[in-house]
C-alpha positions as CSV (number, residue, x, y, z in Angstrom):
1,M,86.6,103.5,91.2
2,D,87.7,104.5,87.5
3,L,89.4,101.3,86.7
4,D,88.3,98.0,85.4
5,V,91.0,95.6,86.1
6,S,89.1,92.5,86.5
7,K,89.2,91.3,82.8
8,P,92.0,88.7,82.3
9,S,93.7,91.0,79.9
10,A,93.4,94.2,81.7
11,A,96.4,96.6,81.1
12,T,98.0,98.7,84.1
13,E,96.5,101.9,83.2
14,V,97.0,105.1,85.2
15,G,94.5,105.5,88.4
16,S,94.2,104.2,91.8
17,Y,93.7,100.4,92.5
18,F,94.5,99.5,96.1
19,V,91.7,100.4,98.3
20,A,93.4,101.8,101.7
21,N,90.2,103.4,103.1
22,Y,86.6,104.0,102.9
23,P,84.7,106.4,101.8
24,P,87.2,107.3,99.0
25,F,89.4,110.3,99.8
26,S,88.0,112.5,97.1
27,A,84.9,112.7,99.3
28,W,87.0,114.2,102.1
29,S,86.7,118.1,102.3
30,A,87.8,121.0,104.1
31,E,84.2,121.7,105.3
32,H,84.4,119.0,107.9
33,A,87.9,120.2,109.3
34,P,86.7,122.0,112.3
35,L,84.8,118.8,113.4
36,V,88.3,117.2,114.3
37,E,88.9,119.7,116.9
38,K,85.5,118.8,118.6
39,R,86.3,115.1,118.6
40,L,89.6,115.7,120.1
41,D,88.1,117.4,123.0
42,T,85.4,114.6,123.6
43,A,86.7,112.0,126.0
44,P,85.9,108.3,125.0
45,A,83.0,106.4,126.7
46,A,84.1,105.2,129.9
47,D,83.6,101.5,128.4
48,S,85.4,102.3,125.1
49,C,88.2,99.7,124.3
50,T,89.2,101.2,120.9
51,P,92.8,100.6,120.5
52,L,94.9,103.7,119.5
53,G,97.9,103.9,117.2
54,L,100.4,106.6,116.2
55,Y,101.8,106.9,112.5
56,I,104.9,109.1,112.0
57,H,105.5,110.3,108.5
58,I,108.9,110.7,107.6
59,P,108.9,112.1,104.0
60,F,112.4,112.2,102.8
61,C,113.9,110.0,100.3
62,R,117.5,109.8,98.6
63,K,115.6,109.5,95.4
64,R,111.8,109.6,94.0
65,C,110.8,106.2,92.9
66,K,109.2,106.3,89.7
67,F,106.0,104.6,91.0
68,C,106.0,106.3,94.2
69,Y,102.7,108.3,95.1
70,F,103.3,109.6,98.5
71,R,104.5,113.0,99.7
72,V,108.0,112.8,99.8
73,Y,111.0,115.2,99.3
74,T,114.3,114.6,97.7
75,D,115.7,118.2,97.9
76,K,116.0,119.0,101.7
77,N,119.2,119.3,103.4
78,S,120.0,118.7,107.2
79,G,118.7,122.0,108.3
80,D,115.3,121.4,106.7
81,V,115.1,117.9,108.4
82,D,115.7,119.4,111.6
83,T,113.0,121.8,111.0
84,Y,110.7,119.1,109.9
85,V,111.8,116.9,113.1
86,S,110.8,119.9,115.3
87,A,107.5,120.5,113.4
88,L,106.6,116.9,113.9
89,A,107.5,117.0,117.6
90,S,105.3,120.1,118.0
91,E,102.4,118.3,116.5
92,V,102.7,115.2,118.7
93,A,102.7,117.6,121.8
94,L,99.5,119.4,120.8
95,Y,97.7,116.0,120.5
96,A,99.2,114.9,123.9
97,D,96.7,116.2,126.4
98,R,93.6,116.1,124.2
99,A,90.3,114.5,126.1
100,A,90.2,112.0,123.3
101,L,93.6,110.9,123.9
102,R,94.5,111.6,127.4
103,D,95.8,108.5,129.2
104,R,95.5,106.2,126.3
105,E,98.1,103.6,125.5
106,F,99.3,102.9,122.1
107,E,98.7,99.7,120.5
108,F,101.2,100.4,117.8
109,V,103.4,102.9,116.4
110,Y,104.4,103.1,112.8
111,F,107.2,105.1,111.2
112,G,106.5,105.3,107.5
113,G,107.7,107.2,104.7
114,G,109.1,108.3,102.7
115,T,112.1,106.9,104.2
116,P,112.3,106.8,108.0
117,S,115.9,105.6,108.0
118,F,116.8,108.6,105.9
119,L,117.2,110.4,109.3
120,S,120.5,110.3,111.0
121,S,120.7,108.4,114.2
122,D,120.9,111.7,116.1
123,Q,118.0,113.3,114.4
124,L,116.0,110.0,115.2
125,A,117.1,110.1,118.8
126,R,116.1,113.7,119.2
127,L,112.7,113.2,117.6
128,V,112.0,110.1,120.0
129,D,113.3,112.0,123.0
130,R,110.8,115.0,122.2
131,I,107.8,112.7,121.7
132,G,108.7,110.8,125.0
133,E,108.3,114.1,126.9
134,H,104.6,113.7,126.2
135,W,104.0,110.1,125.2
136,S,105.2,106.7,125.7
137,W,105.1,103.8,123.5
138,D,106.3,101.1,126.1
139,A,103.0,99.4,126.1
140,A,102.8,99.1,122.4
141,R,102.6,95.4,120.9
142,E,104.1,96.7,117.6
143,V,106.6,99.4,116.7
144,T,107.4,99.4,112.9
145,F,110.4,101.3,111.3
146,E,110.3,101.1,107.5
147,C,113.9,101.2,106.0
148,E,115.5,101.7,102.4
149,P,118.6,99.1,102.7
150,G,121.0,102.0,101.2
151,T,120.4,104.2,104.1
152,L,121.5,101.9,106.9
153,K,124.7,101.4,108.9
154,K,125.1,99.2,111.7
155,G,125.1,101.9,114.2
156,K,121.8,103.4,112.7
157,L,120.3,100.0,113.1
158,K,121.4,99.8,116.7
159,T,119.5,103.2,117.3
160,I,116.4,101.8,115.4
161,K,116.5,99.0,117.6
162,A,117.1,101.0,120.7
163,I,113.9,103.2,120.2
164,G,111.8,100.3,120.9
165,T,111.3,99.0,117.3
166,T,110.0,95.5,117.1
167,R,109.5,95.2,113.4
168,L,112.0,96.0,110.8
169,S,110.5,96.6,107.4
170,L,112.9,96.6,104.6
171,G,111.8,98.1,101.3
172,I,113.7,95.8,99.0
173,E,110.9,95.5,96.2
174,H,113.3,93.6,93.8
175,F,116.8,92.1,93.7
176,D,117.7,92.7,90.1
177,D,119.7,95.7,90.2
178,E,118.9,96.9,86.4
179,I,115.1,96.6,87.4
180,L,116.0,98.7,90.5
181,A,117.8,101.7,88.6
182,L,115.1,101.5,85.9
183,N,112.4,102.3,88.5
184,G,114.3,105.0,90.3
185,R,115.4,102.8,93.4
186,A,118.2,104.4,95.3
187,H,119.7,101.1,96.5
188,K,121.5,98.0,95.0
189,S,121.2,94.3,95.9
190,P,124.6,94.2,97.8
191,E,123.2,96.8,100.3
192,V,120.0,94.7,100.8
193,F,122.2,91.7,102.1
194,M,124.5,93.8,104.2
195,A,121.6,95.5,105.8
196,Y,119.8,92.3,106.5
197,D,122.7,90.5,107.9
198,W,123.4,93.5,110.3
199,A,119.6,93.6,111.4
200,R,119.7,89.7,112.0
201,E,122.8,90.2,114.3
202,I,121.2,92.9,116.1
203,G,118.2,90.9,116.9
204,F,114.8,92.6,115.7
205,D,112.0,90.6,116.8
206,Q,110.7,90.5,113.3
207,I,112.0,91.6,110.1
208,N,109.6,92.1,107.0
209,V,110.7,92.4,103.4
210,D,108.7,94.4,100.8
211,L,108.6,93.2,97.3
212,I,106.7,94.7,94.1
213,A,105.6,92.5,91.2
214,G,105.5,93.9,87.7
215,M,107.8,96.9,88.0
216,L,109.2,98.3,84.9
217,G,111.4,95.8,83.2
218,D,110.2,92.9,85.3
219,T,109.9,89.6,83.7
220,E,109.0,86.2,84.5
221,S,112.4,85.0,85.0
222,T,113.7,88.3,87.0
223,W,110.7,87.8,89.4
224,K,111.2,84.3,90.0
225,C,114.8,84.9,90.9
226,T,113.7,87.8,93.2
227,V,111.4,85.4,94.9
228,D,114.2,82.7,95.3
229,R,116.4,85.3,96.7
230,A,113.9,86.6,99.2
231,L,113.2,83.1,100.3
232,A,116.6,82.4,100.9
233,L,116.9,85.2,103.4
234,Q,114.2,83.5,105.5
235,P,112.4,86.7,106.6
236,D,109.9,86.5,109.4
237,S,107.2,87.9,107.2
238,L,106.7,89.5,103.5
239,T,104.6,92.1,102.0
240,V,104.3,91.3,98.1
241,Y,102.3,94.3,96.2
242,Q,101.1,94.2,92.6
243,M,102.7,97.5,90.7
244,E,99.9,100.0,90.2
245,L,100.3,103.7,88.9
246,P,98.2,106.0,90.6
247,Y,98.0,109.7,89.1
248,N,100.9,111.5,90.7
249,T,103.8,109.0,90.0
250,V,106.7,109.8,87.6
251,I,105.5,106.7,85.2
252,S,102.0,108.2,85.2
253,H,103.3,111.8,84.2
254,E,105.6,110.3,81.5
255,A,102.7,108.2,80.0
256,K,100.6,111.2,79.8
257,Q,103.1,113.4,78.4
258,S,104.0,110.5,75.7
259,G,100.5,109.3,75.0
260,L,102.0,105.9,75.4
261,A,100.8,103.0,77.7
262,P,102.9,102.5,80.8
263,A,105.5,99.7,80.1
264,V,104.2,97.6,83.2
265,A,103.0,94.2,83.2
266,D,99.3,93.6,82.8
267,W,97.2,92.6,86.0
268,S,96.7,88.9,84.7
269,T,100.6,88.6,84.8
270,K,101.0,90.5,88.2
271,R,98.4,88.2,89.7
272,A,100.2,85.1,88.3
273,W,103.4,86.4,89.6
274,V,102.2,87.1,93.1
275,D,100.4,83.5,93.0
276,Y,103.8,82.2,92.4
277,A,105.3,83.9,95.0
278,F,102.7,82.9,97.5
279,A,102.9,79.4,96.4
280,Q,106.8,79.2,96.8
281,F,106.7,80.5,100.2
282,E,104.1,78.2,101.2
283,L,106.2,75.4,100.2
284,G,108.9,76.9,102.2
285,G,106.8,76.8,105.5
286,Y,105.0,80.3,105.2
287,A,101.3,80.9,105.2
288,V,99.2,83.6,103.4
289,S,97.6,86.0,105.8
290,S,96.3,88.6,103.5
291,A,96.1,89.7,99.9
292,Y,99.8,91.2,100.3
293,T,101.4,89.3,103.1
294,V,102.9,85.8,104.2
295,V,104.3,84.9,107.5
296,K,106.5,82.3,108.8
297,H,105.1,79.5,110.4
298,E,107.5,77.9,112.8
299,G,108.6,78.4,116.4
300,N,106.9,81.8,117.8
301,A,106.0,82.7,114.3
302,V,102.3,83.5,115.3
303,D,104.0,86.4,117.2
304,K,107.1,87.2,114.9
305,G,104.7,87.1,111.8
306,S,102.0,89.4,113.1
307,F,100.8,92.8,111.7
308,V,99.4,94.5,114.7
309,Y,99.3,97.9,112.6
310,R,97.3,96.3,109.8
311,D,94.9,94.1,112.0
312,S,94.2,96.8,114.3
313,V,93.3,99.6,111.5
314,W,91.3,97.0,109.7
315,H,89.4,96.3,112.8
316,G,88.6,100.0,113.5
317,S,91.1,101.2,115.7
318,D,91.7,105.0,116.2
319,M,95.0,106.3,114.5
320,I,96.8,109.6,114.8
321,G,98.9,110.3,111.7
322,T,101.5,113.1,112.4
323,G,103.5,114.4,109.5
324,V,102.8,116.2,106.3
325,A,100.0,114.9,104.3
326,S,99.3,112.0,107.0
327,F,95.8,110.5,107.5
328,S,94.2,109.9,110.7
329,H,91.0,108.3,112.1
330,L,89.6,109.4,115.3
331,N,86.1,108.6,116.9
332,G,84.3,108.2,113.6
333,V,86.0,110.9,111.7
334,H,88.7,110.8,108.9
335,Y,90.9,113.4,108.4
336,Q,94.3,114.4,106.6
337,N,97.1,117.1,107.4
338,K,98.1,119.7,105.0
339,D,100.0,118.3,102.1
340,S,102.7,121.0,101.5
341,W,105.8,121.6,103.3
342,G,105.1,125.1,104.0
343,D,101.5,124.9,105.3
344,Y,102.4,121.9,107.6
345,V,105.7,123.3,109.0
346,G,104.1,127.0,109.2
347,A,100.9,125.6,111.0
348,L,103.0,124.1,113.6
349,L,106.0,126.1,114.3
350,D,104.5,129.6,113.3
351,R,101.0,129.2,114.6
352,R,101.2,126.3,117.1
353,A,98.1,124.8,115.4
354,L,97.3,121.3,114.2
355,P,97.8,121.3,110.6
356,I,94.4,119.7,109.5
357,S,93.5,120.0,105.8
358,R,90.2,118.0,105.1
359,A,88.0,115.5,106.8
360,L,85.0,113.3,106.9
361,P,82.7,112.2,109.4
362,L,81.4,108.6,109.0
363,S,77.9,107.2,109.5
364,S,77.3,103.9,111.4
365,D,77.1,102.2,107.9
366,Q,80.3,103.6,106.4
367,L,82.0,102.6,109.6
368,L,80.7,99.2,108.8
369,I,81.5,99.1,105.2
370,R,85.0,100.5,106.0
371,E,85.9,97.5,108.3
372,L,84.1,94.9,105.8
373,I,86.1,96.0,102.7
374,L,89.5,96.1,104.7
375,Q,89.1,92.8,106.3
376,L,88.1,90.8,103.2
377,K,91.8,91.6,102.2
378,L,92.4,89.1,104.8
379,G,90.7,86.5,102.5
380,R,88.1,85.6,105.0
381,I,85.5,87.5,107.0
382,D,83.5,86.6,110.2
383,P,79.8,87.7,110.1
384,A,79.6,87.0,113.8
385,Y,82.2,89.9,114.7
386,F,79.7,92.5,112.4
387,R,76.7,91.1,114.3
388,A,78.5,91.8,117.7
389,K,80.1,95.4,116.8
390,F,77.5,96.7,114.4
391,G,74.3,94.7,115.0
392,A,74.0,94.0,111.4
393,D,74.0,90.6,109.4
394,I,76.4,91.4,106.5
395,T,75.3,88.4,104.6
396,E,71.9,89.8,104.4
397,K,73.0,93.5,104.1
398,F,75.4,92.7,101.4
399,S,73.5,89.7,99.9
400,T,74.0,90.9,96.3
401,A,77.5,91.6,96.7
402,F,78.5,88.2,98.0
403,E,76.2,86.4,95.7
404,S,78.0,88.0,92.6
405,L,81.4,87.3,94.3
406,V,80.3,83.3,94.5
407,Q,78.8,83.2,91.0
408,E,82.2,84.7,89.6
409,H,84.2,82.1,91.7
410,W,85.9,84.9,93.7
411,A,84.3,83.6,96.9
412,T,82.7,80.7,98.7
413,V,79.9,81.3,101.5
414,D,78.7,78.7,103.9
415,G,76.7,80.4,106.6
416,D,79.2,82.1,108.5
417,D,82.3,80.5,107.0
418,I,83.0,83.4,103.9
419,R,86.2,82.9,102.2
420,L,87.9,84.6,99.0
421,T,89.3,81.8,96.7
422,R,93.0,82.4,95.8
423,A,91.9,83.9,92.6
424,G,89.5,86.3,94.4
425,L,92.4,87.3,97.2
426,L,94.7,88.3,94.2
427,R,92.4,90.6,92.8
428,V,90.6,91.6,96.0
429,D,91.0,95.3,95.6
430,S,89.0,95.2,92.3
431,L,86.1,93.5,94.1
432,L,85.6,95.7,97.0
433,P,83.7,98.7,95.3
434,R,80.7,96.2,94.7
435,F,80.3,96.8,98.7
436,F,80.6,100.6,98.2
437,E,77.7,103.0,98.7
438,K,76.2,103.9,95.2
439,Q,77.5,107.6,95.6
440,F,81.1,106.3,96.0
441,R,81.2,103.6,93.3
442,D,82.1,105.7,90.2
443,I,84.0,108.8,91.5
444,R,87.8,109.2,91.7
445,Y,89.2,107.4,94.8
446,T,92.0,109.8,95.4
């Protein structure tokens, strides 16, 4: 990690903060890519019960947000989108009958972006029909579909529901139109309320709302207003992020060119704002379920407020990531697809080959560390789980790291009861590198 964001006055500097995987992506290489094919041709053990998920990357957006660091395209026409949909369907077909995946059911399916709702209803239906020729997600516990509110019409929402979507995730980010515009968002707040009302009318099982604290131009008053307006919607769950600036965002490029610090709230301010949001939602009958999520606690909220995708990945599931630049994990190997349009589409439509770019096989210790750091984001961790799965006592193996968390008041440890304090939960990503292997602590994350 190359940022020190633990100091109270730490500014939001350019660099990766959010820890999504382990070991860091910068350690993955093309050298290991051939190993992926070998693992795909290896059937799982007869007693294996590892869940399987499918991630479908739709990389199109109406505009590129100034804080976005994903592989997205804003210059593609309808014909380009059709070409990509064909490549995506071909990729799924190449996976479908591999020994490592044959006859396995999906635990979850996730349409991410980019903007999955950028697709027309016809394009989405064609994609799902072609995937359905090889794989079904009828047994999936969760099918998530990310949406940008301004791309939605009632008819498109009906199509999204018809493909089996159980969790609709609305990328609202903020309710102040000036802040949305300043940060490059394509939608305005009236589109949010219209889309939300349609989604409720159509009857999605779970509606999730995304917010980001500390966007360009955000203030304490605008943030509190956004929290109030989100609470008034009464979504089933919310995801609340703290603004960060990885290297390839527009804001990061502008800061580098100008030599000026990005005009983004500092870390202590963002933590205070997320803490405020958590507190308000707790008063409104919600519970904090991770460093970034709250869920409604009433009726059947245990089911409606769940995050199957998150919990499966954080507990070591396999996941096939399809689409340009997508990430996968299969049988102890991380890998990523080619990250350019030409390389991705060409591999699939010209050569009929999986578009694997780089990979990394994990040791048993690395598999353990990966699950440990990801599950710490839940705010609590169960040593008995790691003893049963890995045969390791994490309190002993990582005693120095846990002791430091306790001494700095970021965590409490009482036997098998290990919990982060609220202050620790709000800065969890800055705490995780102390569990990394030494060779990964001071390298670039991405």
